[in-house]
N, C-alpha and C positions, 0 to 999 in steps of 0.2 A: 504494500500500500504506500503510495506516494502522496503526501499532502503538503504542497508548497503554496504559500500565499503571498510571498514577498515579491514575486515577479509581476510585471505589467502585461507581458505577452509570453505565452508558452510557445517557444520556437523549437521545432523538431527538425533537425537537419538530415534526417533519414526517414525510415518508415515509422508510422504510429500504429500500434496494435492494441485494441481493447480486447482482452481475453474473455472467454466464456465465463460468466458469473461475475465479471468485473464491471465497474462503472466509471466513466469519466464525466465530470461535471465542470463546465467552463467557469462558473462562478465569477462573472464579470471580467473574465480574462479572454481576450482573443487568442486564437491558436493559429500558428503558421507551420505548415508541413511541407518539406521538400521531397518526400517520398510517398509511398503508398499509404492509404488509410484502410485499415482492416478492422471492422467493428463486428466482433463476435459476442459482445456483451451489451452494454447500455451506454448511450451517449446522451447527455442533457446539455443542450446548447446554451442555456441561460441567457438567451437573447444576445448572443455574441457571434462574431464572424469567425469563419475558418477560411484561411487563405492557403492556397497551394501555390508554391513559388519554385523557381529554379531557372537554370540556364541550360543551354544545350538541348540535345534531342531526346532526353530521357522521358519515358512514358510513365505516367502515374496512374494507378488504379485505385478507385474507391470501391471497396467491396467488403466482404465478410458475410457471416451468416445472419446478421441483424440489419434491418433497414436503419440508415442513419438519418436523423432529423436535423438538418442544418437550419440555422436562422438566416444568416447571410453567408453566401458561398462566393468567395473571390478567387480568381485565377490570375496570377501575375507572372506566369512562365514566359520565357522568351523563345521557347522551342518545345518540340515534343508534343505530347497529347495528354488528355485526361480521358481515361476509359472507365466506364461503369462496369463493375462486377456484381452489382446488386442495385435494386431500386433505391432511390434517395428521395427525401422530402426536403424542400426548401421553403421555410415559412415566410421569408420576406423577399430577398432578391438574390439574383445571380449577377455578378459583374465580372466580365472577362476583359481585363486591361493588359493587353500584351503588345509586343512590338512585332509580332509575326502572326502567322496563321495557326494559332493554337486554339483548339476547340474541344468541346466535350463530345466524345464518341459513346453514345448510349448503348449501342449494340442491341441486345434483346431486352434491355432494362429501361426503366422510365424515371423521369424527374417529375415529381409532383409539386405543383405550386398552388398557393391558395387561390 
């Protein structure tokens, strides 16, 4: 169990995995992820944004066995792609702010918006 409250943004420079039976609550803290997002447990967005960032052609997958409920989903990558490996819910907005043709590739999965 990791319970850190002193940071202003949780920055993960690699993959983020929420294990089965575990929970991650944003608690007024934005999250930035440079790798894959794997949600096998529970994620509570706390009305905060999750940003996927990075450079180069690396592909990022948002997946896992649990549907992830994002509040704001931002993508600030300069290359590569975002691929869905599971349905996701976005409660407020999706913002793709890139310098190249980076997009979300849903494949067989869906993005649910309000």
